N, C-alpha and C positions, 0 to 999 in steps of 0.2 A: 455231883450229880443230881442233886436234890434241887439243890438252887437252882438247876437248871430249865426242873420242870417245868414251873408255871410259865416262865417266858417263851416256853417253848413249844407249850401247849397254846399259848396265846397265838403266838403266829401262825398256827397250826389250826387255827379255827375255821377259816374260810377251803381249807383242803379239806375238812371234817365233812362239811356240809357240803361238798360236790363229790367226795369221795363215797359217805354213805348213800346216796342217791344214785351215782352211776355205778357202785359194786352192788348192791341190791338190783339194780336192771339185768346187770351179768349173770348174778345169781340167780334169779329166775329165767334168764334165758341157757344158762346150766342146765337148771332141773327139767325145762322143757324138753330138753333135749337128751334127757335118760339119766342126767348123774344129779347124785345126790348132794346134799350139804358137805358130807366130809371132803368130796374130789371139790366143790369149792374151796374150804379151807385149802386142803395139800396145792390146788394150783394157785391160789393167791399167796401161798406162804412161800411156797416154791419158783413158781414163774413172775407174779408180780410184775404185768406188763401194762395193764392197764387197756388200752387199745388195741395190743397184740393178744390179752385173752378171750376180746371179742370176735377178735379175728380167730383164735381158736376153735369157737365154738360154733362158729358161721361154717367152718371149713371142715370139722367132724361133722358137722350136719348133714353137710352135702356128700360127705365119702369122699373127701378128697386123700390125697395117695401124704405118706408123712414128708415125700421130699416138696410136696405142696406147701405142708403146713411149714414144715422147718425155712425154707426158702421166702416165703411169704415172712413169717415173724421175722427174721433177719433183717430183711427190705425194712419193712414197716418201723422196726427199733434200733437199728443202726444211726440214729441221731445222737442215741444215746454215749456212743463212742466218741463221741466231739464234746459231750458235755463235760464227760468225766479229762480230758486233756485239760480244762482249764482248771482242774482241782487237783490235779499230779502232786505238788508238791506239799498243799493244805491236808489229802489224805492219809499220805506217807507219812505224815507227823502226828497221826492218828493210831501208830502200830496195829494190832489186831484187828482191830474194827473200822480200818481200811477195806476190808472185804466187801462186809456189810453195805459199806458208804457205798464201796462200786457197783455194787446189787441192785440196793434202794434208789438209785440216782433216777428218778423219774422226773417228767416235765415239771409236776406241780413244787416238788421238792428241790429241785434245779433253781427253779425261781427264786424260792424262800431262801434258799442258801448264799444265792449271789447277791442277795438283798438284806441279806441279813445283819444287824447291829446289835450285838451283843450287849446288855446290860452291867454297868460297873458290878464286879465281885462273882462274873459267873463264866464259866469255864468256857469259852467257843467251842472247843473240840466236845464236849457233854454236851453243849446245847444241839450243835450239827446231828450230832450221835440221835438226839432222842427227838430232835424232828424229824430223823428218818423212821426211828422207831415209830413213832405217833403217825405217821404218815399212811404208813403199811398198815398199822393196827384198823385206823379207818377204813383201808380198802378190805382188809381182811373179815371184819363185821359186819360190814355192807354185804358182801357177797354172800357170807355163810346165814344174817337174815333173808335175803332173797329166796336163798337157795331152800331154805325152810319151808318160809311162806308160801313158797311157789309150790311146795309138796302138800301141804296143808290146806289153804284155800283155793277151793276151785273158781279161778275166773280165767278170763279170756287173753290171752300175751299177746294176741297180735298187735301188731305195732311197736310192741318192746324193743324189739332190735331194732328200733329206728335210733335205740341212743347210742348206737355202733355209728350209724349215717351221720348223727348233732356232735360225736366226740370227732367225728375226723372233718365234718365242716368248721369247727372251734378252732382245730388245729390248722387248717387250711388258712384263714379268717385271719388267725394272728401270725400266721408266718407271712401272709401278704402284709401286713399291715408293719410288718418288723422289718420288711426287704424295701428296698427301694427298686430292686431289680425283680420285675414282675415274669422275667423270659422262661425259667426252670416250670412258675405255675400252668403257663399258656402251652409249653411242651407237653405235663402232667396231662393236662384236660385233653389235648387234643391227640393224646397217645391213646390214652385211653377210651378216646369216643371211635376214634377210629377201630382198635382191635375189638371192641363190643360190637360195631358194627356190622364187622365181617367175622366174627368167631362166636359170638353170641355171650349171652350172661355169663354159661358155667368155665369159659375156657377163654374171657380174655383177659386175665390178672396177669399171670405169667408173662405173656407175649407184651402185654403192655411196661409193665415192668422193666421188661429187658431193653426194649426200644427206648424207654425214659434213659436208663442208665449210660446207652451207646450216644444217644444225644446229648447229655451234658457233659459225655469224654471228649464229644468230636468238639464242644461248642466251650471248652473250658475256658478255653484265652479270653476269648470276646466276652464269659460272663464273667471271669475274674476283672475284667476292665470295667465292665457296666456295674460291678459292685465298689468297687475301689473308687467311683465317681462319685 
């Protein structure tokens, strides 16, 4: 395990830089919504959903129902299910650690694990585990620091919630670049625009999500053909 720590830390340095800043912004947002540093620690320890936690703060601040929070979090993070499918055998061989590996599989961690090259003499399983632990540690540290500073220093937090918009934009752009078929992206943009126009900013999310799901299922055959080409 000790041999794996240094190479694991080395490959997670880009995540360290990103998670500290994005986690910090989340902590400040959480504090601004009325939740203190212990809540930032607990949410990052037990939820650890990145964009899902940003969404959670926004929904809680808007007094959204628990049903809305649960459905939106599920829809936003359901892609992680497919991440895990490609690591079923790998995680199964890690014994009890597999449960934590499943829980901690974020976008960034998944990317690191997919491209991981283990140095000679280092246990691959130990390195994977440490990468996951380090990534979550960075996020926890960033969110706690943000919540503490957000409660101590009196500064205007207006606009800091744009970090969530920026995060979603990055995810959208990366998915656009990695996919040859852009029909789902246009469907999502169109459904969101129509729902926003008809229902307003407070009620458009769930109807838009349901419309997107229905259209994707209805066009599944065509989309599968487009992707295979």
